[in-house]
C-alpha positions in Angstrom: -16.6 9.2 -0.4 -17.0 5.6 0.6 -14.4 4.5 -1.9 -11.9 7.1 -0.7 -12.5 6.0 2.9 -11.9 2.3 2.0 -8.8 3.2 0.0 -7.3 5.4 2.7 -8.0 2.8 5.5 -6.4 0.1 3.4 -3.4 2.4 2.7 -2.9 3.4 6.3 -3.1 -0.2 7.5 -0.5 -1.3 5.0 1.8 1.6 5.7 1.8 0.7 9.3 3.1 -2.8 8.5 5.2 -2.5 5.3 7.9 -0.1 4.2 7.9 0.9 0.6 11.2 -1.0 0.2 9.6 -4.2 1.5 6.4 -3.7 -0.5 8.4 -3.7 -3.7 9.3 -7.3 -3.1 5.6 -8.3 -2.5 2.5 -8.6 -4.6 -1.0 -9.7 -4.0 -0.8 -12.8 -6.2 3.0 -13.3 -6.2 3.6 -12.1 -9.8 7.1 -11.8 -11.2 8.6 -13.9 -8.4 7.4 -11.5 -5.7 6.3 -12.8 -2.3 2.6 -13.7 -2.4 0.4 -11.9 0.2 -3.2 -12.8 -0.6 -3.1 -16.1 1.4 -1.6 -14.6 4.6 -3.9 -14.5 7.6 -2.9 -11.0 8.6 -3.8 -9.7 5.1 -7.2 -11.3 5.4 -7.6 -9.7 8.8 -6.7 -6.2 7.3 -9.1 -6.6 4.4 -11.9 -8.0 6.6 -11.6 -5.1 9.0 -11.6 -2.5 6.3 -14.6 -4.2 4.6 -16.5 -4.2 7.9 -15.8 -0.5 8.4 -16.7 0.4 4.8 -19.7 -1.8 4.2 -21.4 0.3 1.5 -18.8 -0.1 -1.3 -20.9 0.2 -4.4 -19.1 -2.2 -6.7 -18.1 -5.8 -5.9 -15.0 -5.3 -8.1 -13.7 -2.4 -5.9 -13.0 -4.1 -2.6 -10.4 -3.7 0.1 -8.5 -6.5 -1.6 -8.4 -4.4 -4.8 -7.1 -1.4 -2.8 -4.5 -3.6 -1.1 -3.4 -5.1 -4.4 -3.1 -1.6 -6.0 -1.1 -0.4 -3.0 1.5 -3.1 -3.5 1.5 -2.5 -7.3 2.4 1.1 -6.7 5.1 0.5 -4.1 8.0 1.0 -6.5 6.7 4.4 -7.6 6.3 5.5 -3.9 9.8 4.2 -3.1 11.3 6.2 -6.0 9.5 9.4 -4.9 10.6 8.8 -1.3 14.3 8.3 -2.4 14.1 11.4 -4.6 12.7 13.5 -1.7 15.5 12.2 0.6 18.2 13.1 -2.0 16.7 16.6 -2.3 16.6 17.0 1.4 20.3 15.9 1.7 21.3 18.3 -1.1 19.5 21.2 0.6 21.2 20.4 4.0 24.6 20.2 2.3 24.1 23.7 0.7 23.1 25.2 4.1 26.3 24.1 5.8 
């Protein structure tokens, strides 16, 4: 329950700041030429706030920084799903007219 809470708080915080399109151009450590985020002060602020709200995380390896890193790693997958959903919606609206 605590892990899910930390993960969802991290995700909601990041979704309010980044679009999936922008997130595909970023990564936590700047791998593959992406923009590096782990040294930005507002990212530290987000992870610190989530850590304070979810203090009882059972493993030191599973931290808000981990969830943020994973969120950026999966951005391309979310973007592809979002685009597919938009295409399907457009196809459905064309058929209705």
